[in-house]
N, C-alpha and C positions, 0 to 999 in steps of 0.2 A: 733675195734669192743671191747667194753666196758660194765662192767655188775654191778649193784649195785641192793641195794634193792628198790632204787627210781628209776632205768630206764635201758634200753637195749638200746645199739646203733647199728646198722644193716648198712654195706654199701657194694655198687656195684659201680664199676666206677664211677659217680660225684652223683649219689643218695644216701640219707642218711635219715635212719628211725628209731624213736627215741619211743620206748614201754615203758610206764607205768604199770608193773605189780601191784603193790601196787595199784595206780588209777585206778581197773575196766578193767588192760588189755590194756587201751585205746593205739591208737597212738597219740603222744602227737606232734610229728613232721614229714613229708614228705619233703625233698626239693632235689630238682632237680635242682644240681648245686649250685647258690645263690637265688632260686625262692624256697620258701615256698608254698606248697599248699593248707594247712590247716590252717583255724581258730585256733587261739592261744588263751586259755584259760583254765581253769579245767575243764569246761561244755563241751568244745568243743573237737577239734581233729579228732577221729574216734572211738569211744566207740563198743563194740559187746553188740549186744540186745539178751540176751539170759534168760530163757529160754520162752521166748514170745516178740512179738515184737509189738512196736506200743503198741494201747491201747487195752488192755483187758476188756468188757464191767461191770463196775462197779463191777470192783476187782474179779466178779464171775466164774469161771469155772468148770465146769463138767467132773469127771471120772468117766464111768459107773453110779451108781446111787449115786454117792459121789459128795456133791460141795463143793468145795471148796473158801474159800474170801483171797484176795490177799489186801495189802495193798494200798491204796487210795491215790499213791505219785502224781498222776497227776487228783483230784478231777474232776467229780465223777468215775474217772478209774483209772486202774495199767495201767502204763507204761514203758516201753522198757527193762522189767526184773528185776532182782537181778547183772549179771553180772560185770554190769557198776559201780557197788556200792561195789564191792567186791575186795579184796585184793588176787592176782594170786600168786600160785607157778611157778618158773623157772622149765620147765624140760628138756630144751636144748636149749643151745647157739652157734653157730658158726659165722664166720664175715659174710652170708647173710641168711643165717636161725635160727629161735627161734620157741620154743613152750611152752605151758603154761598152767594150770590148776587151775581149783578149784572146790572143793566137793559144791555139793548144798546143801542147809543149809535153815533152816527157815529166811522168812516166805517162801519159796518155802515146799512144804506141801511132796516132796520126795527124797528119797536118789538117789545119781548119780554124775556124772562126767561130768565135762565141759572142752574140750579141745581146744587152738587156737594157729594155728601154723601162722607164716610168712616167706613168701620169695621171696626175694629183687633179681632181675638184674638190669641192667643199664637201660634199656627200660620196667620194668613191676614191679609189685607185686601182690603176689597171697597169701589169707587168707584162713582161712581154720577152719570152727568148728566144734564141734561134741558131741553131749548130748549121754551120755551112763548112762543106770541104774544097780543099785545095786541088783533091784530084781522084783521089782512092775514096771508095764510098766504105761506110762504116756503120757499125752497128752505134746507137748512143738513144740520152734519153736527157729531160730537161724536167726541173721542177723547183720548187720552192719550198721551204721548211721556215714557216713564219712561228716564233714562240710567243703566244700572246698571253699576257699576265691571267692566270687562272680568279684572282679576283683586282675587281674595282671598288674602290669605295666602301671595301666590304662584303661587297657582293660578289659569290663565287658564281661563275658564268653558266650557264646550260649551255649543252649539246646539242644539237637538233639537228638528224638528216635521215632519209630513208635509200640505202641502198641496196641493190639490187643480189648482191653475193656479198660474202666476205672469202677472201682468201685464207685457206689453212694455212697456220703456221705452226711449222715443225720444230722439233727442239733444236734445233739450228738456226733459228729465227728465220727462216727462208721458210717460202710458199712452196706448199707442198705437190700443186698444184691439183688440187682438188677445190673447190669453190661449196661453199657452206651458205648456211643461213645466218644471218649475222647474231652473233652472242654480245652478251652485256660486257662491257670493260669492266675494269679499265683495259687501254689497248695500246698495241705498239702492233699495231693489224692495218693491210692495205686491203679496200673495198672499191668494190666497182660499178659506175653510176652509168650506164650505158645513154643515159639523154643528156649527160653531163653533170663534173662534180657542182654541188648545192647544198653547201652545210651551213648553218648559223651557231652563232655563238651569243647569247645572251645573256648581258651581267643585269639584273634585275632595277628598274629606277635609274639605269646610266646609258646602259648604251644597246644596239641591237646591230650586229654584224653578220654581215651576210659573205662567204669563200664560196665563189664559181668560176666554173672553167669549161670549156667546149669538150676537153679530156675526159674522159669516163673512170681515171685511178685516181682515187684519192688516200694518202696513208693518212691515219689520227694515230697521235702518240697522246697520252694523258696519264703515264706512270707518272710524273714529277710534281709533288704540290704547289710549285709555283707557275708553272704552264700549261696551257692545253696546244698542240699543235697537229693543224690541219695543213695536211703537205699535200696539194694538189699536185701531180708529174703526169708524163707522156705514157708510162708503162709501170708496172707492177715488181718492187724490188727483185732483183735477180732476174731482171728483164731483158738485160743484154745477150744472156743465154735462154731464155724461156720464148720470150716475144719479142726479138730482135725487129727493130725499128730503122733498117738500112736510109743516112744519108748518103745523097747521092749528089752530085755536080748540078742534076735538074731538080734536085728535090730534097733542099733540106727542112729539117725537121725545126716547125715553128711551137709554141704554144702561147697560151695567153691567161692569164686570171684577173679576174675582178672584185675584188673586197668594197661593199659599200656599207654604208653605216648610218644609222639613225638613232637620234639622240631617245631617251626615254623619258 
């Protein structure tokens, strides 16, 4: 385990995880033996989506009778929150565990704290996110955006999941509010799994990886040749407006996901 302002490295068996707290507290690398699972580059790895996930429609959301405007960083919408663009502080580091936090600030209009935790084992990684308020209640979301390599050792991943529904996506890339039967990919779409997220990526003869979460929402994004994104999140895209989950002084928002792997 090593720690610096730039990165924190965790290890368990032959699994090694590198976190970049100064660069949005994203996972820069997840290696199983000699195999790197995540697409490399400053936009990639795996970043936290907080305090909202995916697109917030036209950057606007309401809290009670107050309307707020967020920067349109993916015009005409605001996408993926502020956590990925923030320097986080290191709260705790051990050989295979770490915790980081940052305080919510502009352009997010409410005060609070976000904490992200990492727990690595030889055959799995558990990630946690929590959003707390310093007083005023506000709607929020949290989740993760991993960029898994589509191909490992020349073998393309097979994607397997069984969703109860798909959120119909409008021309503006926002869910229309209709739930439809899942349709074939490629996807940039949100799916509902009432019994919890359960998605498997299989690279034949290399590795099988399962992404699970007690949350019922997952976005699958596989429109790029290089990567497949499996994004467990606490609500659907534009959920600050359509399915607001209030963070209150006695009820923080908490979400966790576990990635488990088996060598084939």
